[in-house]
C-alpha positions as a Markdown table, in Angstrom:
| # | Residue | x | y | z |
|---|---|---|---|---|
| 1 | Met | -15.2 | -117.4 | 36.1 |
| 2 | Lys | -13.9 | -114.1 | 37.1 |
| 3 | Leu | -16.7 | -112.0 | 36.4 |
| 4 | Ile | -19.2 | -114.0 | 38.6 |
| 5 | Lys | -16.7 | -114.4 | 41.2 |
| 6 | Asp | -16.0 | -110.3 | 41.5 |
| 7 | Glu | -19.8 | -110.3 | 41.6 |
| 8 | Val | -20.3 | -112.8 | 44.6 |
| 9 | Met | -17.3 | -111.2 | 46.7 |
| 10 | Ala | -18.7 | -107.8 | 46.4 |
| 11 | Ser | -22.2 | -109.0 | 47.8 |
| 12 | Pro | -21.6 | -111.4 | 50.3 |
| 13 | Glu | -24.8 | -111.2 | 52.0 |
| 14 | Lys | -26.5 | -112.4 | 48.9 |
| 15 | Val | -24.2 | -115.8 | 49.4 |
| 16 | Asn | -26.7 | -118.1 | 51.2 |
| 17 | Arg | -25.5 | -122.3 | 50.3 |
| 18 | Gly | -23.5 | -122.1 | 53.2 |
| 19 | Ser | -26.2 | -121.8 | 55.6 |
| 20 | Phe | -27.9 | -125.3 | 54.4 |
| 21 | Met | -26.8 | -128.7 | 56.2 |
| 22 | Glu | -24.9 | -130.9 | 53.6 |
| 23 | Phe | -24.8 | -134.6 | 54.9 |
| 24 | Cys | -24.0 | -136.5 | 51.5 |
| 25 | Pro | -22.2 | -134.0 | 48.8 |
| 26 | Lys | -22.1 | -135.8 | 45.6 |
| 27 | Asn | -18.1 | -137.2 | 45.2 |
| 28 | Glu | -16.4 | -136.7 | 41.7 |
| 29 | Lys | -18.3 | -139.8 | 40.2 |
| 30 | Gly | -21.5 | -138.1 | 41.2 |
| 31 | Ile | -22.5 | -140.4 | 43.9 |
| 32 | Pro | -23.9 | -138.9 | 47.2 |
| 33 | Thr | -21.2 | -139.8 | 50.0 |
| 34 | Ser | -21.3 | -139.1 | 53.6 |
| 35 | Asn | -19.0 | -136.1 | 55.0 |
| 36 | Gly | -19.2 | -137.4 | 58.4 |
| 37 | Val | -21.3 | -136.5 | 61.7 |
| 38 | His | -22.6 | -133.1 | 62.5 |
| 39 | Arg | -23.0 | -132.2 | 66.0 |
| 40 | Val | -25.5 | -129.8 | 66.0 |
| 41 | Lys | -28.1 | -128.1 | 68.4 |
| 42 | Leu | -32.1 | -128.0 | 67.4 |
| 43 | Leu | -32.9 | -124.1 | 67.2 |
| 44 | Arg | -36.3 | -124.4 | 66.0 |
| 45 | Gly | -38.8 | -125.6 | 63.2 |
| 46 | Glu | -41.1 | -123.3 | 60.9 |
| 47 | Glu | -43.4 | -124.7 | 58.2 |
| 48 | Gly | -42.2 | -124.1 | 54.7 |
| 49 | Thr | -42.2 | -125.7 | 51.3 |
| 50 | Asn | -39.9 | -126.8 | 49.0 |
| 51 | Lys | -39.7 | -128.1 | 45.4 |
| 52 | Asp | -39.7 | -131.7 | 44.7 |
| 53 | Tyr | -36.5 | -132.3 | 42.4 |
| 54 | Lys | -38.4 | -134.9 | 40.4 |
| 55 | Thr | -42.0 | -133.4 | 39.7 |
| 56 | Gln | -40.9 | -129.6 | 40.2 |
| 57 | Lys | -43.8 | -129.0 | 42.3 |
| 58 | Asp | -44.1 | -127.4 | 45.6 |
| 59 | Val | -44.1 | -129.8 | 48.3 |
| 60 | Gly | -44.9 | -128.9 | 52.3 |
| 61 | Gly | -42.6 | -129.6 | 54.7 |
| 62 | Ile | -40.6 | -128.0 | 57.7 |
| 63 | Asn | -37.6 | -126.0 | 57.9 |
| 64 | Leu | -35.5 | -127.3 | 60.8 |
| 65 | Phe | -33.0 | -124.8 | 61.9 |
| 66 | Phe | -29.7 | -125.8 | 63.3 |
| 67 | Glu | -26.8 | -124.4 | 65.2 |
| 68 | Glu | -23.2 | -126.1 | 63.6 |
| 69 | Asn | -20.1 | -124.4 | 64.9 |
| 70 | Gly | -21.5 | -121.5 | 65.8 |
| 71 | Val | -23.3 | -121.0 | 62.3 |
| 72 | Glu | -27.0 | -121.3 | 62.1 |
| 73 | Lys | -28.0 | -123.9 | 59.0 |
| 74 | Lys | -31.1 | -124.9 | 57.8 |
| 75 | Tyr | -32.4 | -128.2 | 56.4 |
| 76 | Phe | -35.8 | -129.3 | 55.0 |
| 77 | Val | -37.7 | -132.0 | 56.1 |
| 78 | Pro | -40.9 | -132.8 | 53.5 |
| 79 | Lys | -44.2 | -133.9 | 55.6 |
| 80 | Leu | -45.0 | -136.9 | 53.7 |
| 81 | Asn | -43.0 | -139.3 | 51.5 |
| 82 | Asn | -43.9 | -138.7 | 48.0 |
| 83 | Asp | -42.0 | -141.5 | 46.0 |
| 84 | Lys | -44.8 | -143.4 | 44.5 |
| 85 | Asn | -42.5 | -146.1 | 44.0 |
| 86 | Lys | -42.1 | -146.9 | 47.5 |
| 87 | Asp | -44.5 | -148.9 | 49.7 |
| 88 | Asn | -44.9 | -145.8 | 52.4 |
| 89 | Tyr | -46.0 | -143.3 | 49.7 |
| 90 | Gly | -48.3 | -140.7 | 51.4 |
| 91 | Lys | -47.1 | -141.7 | 54.7 |
| 92 | Phe | -45.3 | -139.4 | 57.0 |
| 93 | His | -41.4 | -138.9 | 55.8 |
| 94 | Tyr | -39.2 | -140.8 | 58.1 |
| 95 | Leu | -37.3 | -137.9 | 59.5 |
| 96 | Phe | -40.7 | -135.8 | 60.0 |
| 97 | Glu | -41.6 | -138.5 | 62.4 |
| 98 | Lys | -38.2 | -138.6 | 64.0 |
| 99 | Phe | -38.3 | -135.0 | 64.9 |
| 100 | Ala | -41.7 | -135.1 | 66.5 |
| 101 | Asp | -39.8 | -136.6 | 69.6 |
| 102 | Ile | -37.4 | -133.9 | 69.7 |
| 103 | Glu | -37.3 | -130.6 | 71.8 |
| 104 | Glu | -36.0 | -127.4 | 70.5 |
| 105 | Gly | -32.6 | -127.0 | 72.2 |
| 106 | Ala | -31.7 | -130.8 | 72.1 |
| 107 | Phe | -28.3 | -131.7 | 70.8 |
| 108 | Leu | -28.0 | -134.1 | 68.3 |
| 109 | Asp | -25.4 | -136.2 | 66.2 |
| 110 | Met | -26.7 | -136.1 | 62.4 |
| 111 | Glu | -24.9 | -138.4 | 59.7 |
| 112 | Phe | -25.8 | -139.7 | 56.0 |
| 113 | Val | -25.7 | -143.4 | 56.4 |
| 114 | Lys | -25.7 | -145.9 | 53.6 |
| 115 | Lys | -27.3 | -149.3 | 53.4 |
| 116 | Gly | -26.8 | -150.9 | 50.3 |
| 117 | Met | -28.3 | -148.8 | 47.8 |
| 118 | Ile | -30.7 | -147.1 | 49.8 |
| 119 | Gly | -29.4 | -143.9 | 52.1 |
| 120 | Phe | -30.6 | -141.8 | 55.2 |
| 121 | Ile | -30.1 | -139.5 | 57.7 |
| 122 | Asp | -29.4 | -140.8 | 61.1 |
| 123 | Val | -30.2 | -138.7 | 63.8 |
| 124 | Arg | -29.7 | -139.5 | 67.7 |
| 125 | Pro | -28.9 | -137.5 | 71.0 |
| 126 | Ser | -25.3 | -135.9 | 70.9 |
| 127 | Gly | -22.8 | -138.4 | 71.4 |
| 128 | Gly | -24.8 | -141.4 | 70.6 |
| 129 | Ser | -25.1 | -142.5 | 74.0 |
| 130 | Pro | -29.0 | -143.4 | 74.6 |
| 131 | Val | -31.0 | -141.3 | 77.5 |
| 132 | Val | -30.4 | -143.3 | 80.7 |
| 133 | Asp | -33.1 | -142.6 | 83.3 |
| 134 | Thr | -31.7 | -141.4 | 86.7 |
| 135 | Asp | -33.4 | -144.2 | 88.8 |
| 136 | Glu | -31.5 | -146.6 | 86.9 |
| 137 | Ile | -28.1 | -145.0 | 87.9 |
| 138 | Pro | -26.7 | -146.7 | 91.2 |
| 139 | Val | -25.8 | -144.8 | 94.1 |
| 140 | Ile | -22.3 | -145.6 | 95.5 |
| 141 | Asn | -21.8 | -145.1 | 99.4 |
| 142 | Ala | -18.4 | -144.4 | 101.0 |
| 143 | Glu | -18.0 | -148.1 | 102.1 |
| 144 | Asp | -18.8 | -149.2 | 98.8 |
| 145 | Glu | -15.9 | -147.4 | 97.0 |
| 146 | Pro | -13.3 | -149.4 | 95.6 |
| 147 | Gln | -9.8 | -149.6 | 97.5 |
| 148 | Asp | -6.5 | -149.1 | 95.9 |
| 149 | Tyr | -4.1 | -152.1 | 95.2 |
| 150 | Ala | -2.8 | -151.4 | 98.6 |
| 151 | Gly | -5.6 | -152.5 | 100.3 |
| 152 | Asn | -6.2 | -148.7 | 101.5 |
């Protein structure tokens, strides 16, 4: 609608949807679909509240702030699982627990993953490789270096 578009273009400082992380936008059929891996840097976390889309009640949690491609983005994680139909009702939300072990400034790969009817956000260190203890890295001495095919 032109009237709305003109108003949005006139006040770009009021547009804020681009500042939210979106891991699984709905496709044309209304099905949440992954939009790939997001390589981000965790900037900080702040206590916050959000509305539960089912009950419309305020839910406590944490706003996580990330940097993605030079743009600061936000993602809300509830503190507790509030789905009464689940076995883990009233326990910490899986992402809330996951981020307890991640330090601010960490680089992460985050992606929406679908397992059957259930989807979740997979969070792993950037590059997807596990953290390696430096004590496990072998030391190579000059005499141990491989020789070329000519025997040199």
